[in-house]
Residue, then its C-alpha position, 0 to 999 in steps of 0.5 A: x312355854x312348858x312350866x313345872x310346878x314345885x311345892x316347898x317350904x325352903x326353911x331355909x333354902x339349901x343345895x338340895x333345893x337347888x338340885x331339885x329345881x335344876x333336876x325338875x327342869x331337866x326331867x320334865x323339859x320345862x322352860x320355867x319353874x313356878x313355886x308354891x311356897x309356905x308363908x311364915x308358918x310351915x307344915x310341921x306346925x311351927x313358924x318358919x325360921x325366917x320370913x317368907x320374903x327372904x326365902x322367896x328371894x332365895x329361890x328366885x335368885x336360884x332359878x324359880x320364875x315366880x313364887x306364890x304363897x300357899x294360904x296359911x290354912x293349908x301351909x299349916x295343915x296335915x300332909x293331906x291338907x297341905x298337898x291338896x291346897x298346894x296342888x289345887x293352887x298350881x292347877x288353878x294357875x292354868x299354866x303348869x304342865x307338871x309337878x315334880x317332888x322329891x322323895x326318899x324312894x323315887x318309885x312313882x309306881x309304888x307311890x301311885x298304888x299307895x295313893x289309889x288305896x288311900x284315896x278310895x279307902x276300900x272297905x277292906x282297908x278301912x276295916x284293917x285301919x280301924x283294927x290297928x287304931x283300936x290296938x292303940x297305934x297312932x294314926x300314921x302307924x295304923x295306916x302303914x300297917x293297914x296298907x301293908x296288909x291290904x296290898x300284900x306289899x311291904x314295899x308299898x307300905x314302907x313308903x309311908x315311913x318317910x316324910x317326903x314319900x308321905x307328901x308325895x303320895x298326898x300330891x298324887x292323891x290330890x292330882x287324882x281327886x282334882x282330876x288334874x291334867x298336870x303330870x307328876x314326876x319324882x326325883x330321889x332326895x339326895x344327901x341327908x335324911x329329912x330329920x338329920x340334925x348334923x351337917x353331911x357333905x354338901x346336901x345337908x337337911x334343912x333341919x341340920x341347917x336350922x340346928x346350926x343357926x340356933x347357935x348358943x352365943x346369941x343372947x336372943x336365942x330361944x331355941x336349943x340347937x340340939x346338935x353339935x354347934x353350941x358355942x359357935x360364933x356366927x362367922x364360923x357358922x357362915x363358913x360351915x354354910x358355904x358348902x350347904x347353900x348357894x352363894x346368893x343365899x349365903x349373902x342373904x343369911x349374912x345380911x339378915x341375921x339378927x335383923x329378921x331371923x332366926x325365929x323359933x316356936x318359943x318366940x310365940x309362947x306369950x301369944x299362944x298362952x294368951x289365946x289359951x287363957x281366953x278359951x274354954x274346952x268347948x271353944x277349943x274344939x272349933x280349931x283345926x286338929x283339935x280333938x276332944x281329948x286334946x282340948x281336955x288335956x290343954x285345959x287340964x295342963x294349962x297351969x304347967x305352961x312354960x313355953x310353946x315347945x315345952x307345952x306341946x311336949x307335955x301334951x304328947x301321948x302315944x296316940x297323938x304325935x308331937x307334930x299333930x299337937x304343934x299344928x293344933x296349938x298353932x291353929x288355936x293361936x292363929x284362929x284357923x277354924x274347922x268351919x272356915x277351912x271346910x268353907x274354903x274347900x267347898x268353895x274350890x280351895x282358892x279364891x286368889x293367887x298371891x304372888x310373892x315375887x318373880x324374875x323380870x326376865x320371866x314375866x311372861x309367866x305372869x302374862x300366861x297366868x293372867x290369861x288362863x287362870x281362874x283365880x284373881x292374881x294378887x300382886x298388890x293387896x289393894x286389889x282385894x276388892x275383886x275377891x268374894x266374901x269367902x276370899x276376903x275371909x281367907x285373905x284376912x287370916x293370911x294377913x293376920x298370920x303374917x302380921x303376927x309373925x312380923x310383930x314377933x320378928x320386930x319385937x325380937x330384933x327391935x326393928x321397924x314393923x311393916x304390915x303386909x300392905x306395906x311389903x313390896x313385891x320381890x322382883x329379881 
């Protein structure tokens, strides 16, 4: 049985993701698809717009054989940590032959060249990077300039301008670093750009769909849509989404609306403020993505805190991207510390594989993983007694993060709370 692995957030699932699944199977000749998916928080440093189990059910209904949750410390990390966490999990499952990711360039050779330089960081490249950083460039900009000058190839450096290309390069770096036997493939991203906030044909971005869902008629809305969708009734939004998401996903969007979603960054404002009020400048430095400069700015501007999104924007500087600040604040709120992540990475990145759901007609995937994986397969949390102390620590942080998210959902929509131990495995 030939299996291709996909890494995704599905925030939310749309036609472009369905195309990715189908094309990945076609170009790799795979019989089945395994997905490693972010849980309730995503890589750009925000909560997912809807709970992980809704998103996992969407992808299972659209062809994936099994969905595994990416631990929260990697799901909310920088592109490097996100990619290394996801690729290493696919690799440790023991049954995945290839990985396939979308990109804006679909040029695997150029991406491989960029990955080689960024992984080995030759002295000449490091010198150029330091120079561009001293000139006041943000790290992404300095890296792009240094790569262009070092390789003498503007084409290779331009790859780093686009978000899916950046992640693709990090996936390739991770494969090389791990010495993985999984074969990489990339496909051209179809339709709208990653950041486009308006619907475009049948392949709109997840950003545009999230913007559409943030309609202003909801009295519970905590997010401005930022697009052209204000004063739009939900029935009209569903009509617009008919051409954007598969029918099975549309049904879930309809059934779960204002029961389990939408969820936004500002829904976590009080949680974040509570955590910040309990921290001093030195203690903030323990958390992932928090630099001394950022810790100082947080403490100096805390009296100006109004909500999560506003405070993040307030902290932004030319040298520090908004996404970096979002991730740092999220890590403080969730308690994700540098020493914990370092411990996980030194211990082999993963200590279990947590199954969110699977298709019953492809249960042989799980049989293969049970035989070949070096990780305990957690389909029920009651099985956590097989974990090491470090593994239990990682799982504790995953469960805490999910329970906080569920608490926000249930408080916002006045529904019954179910902690992670009560949540059922999805079977399609």
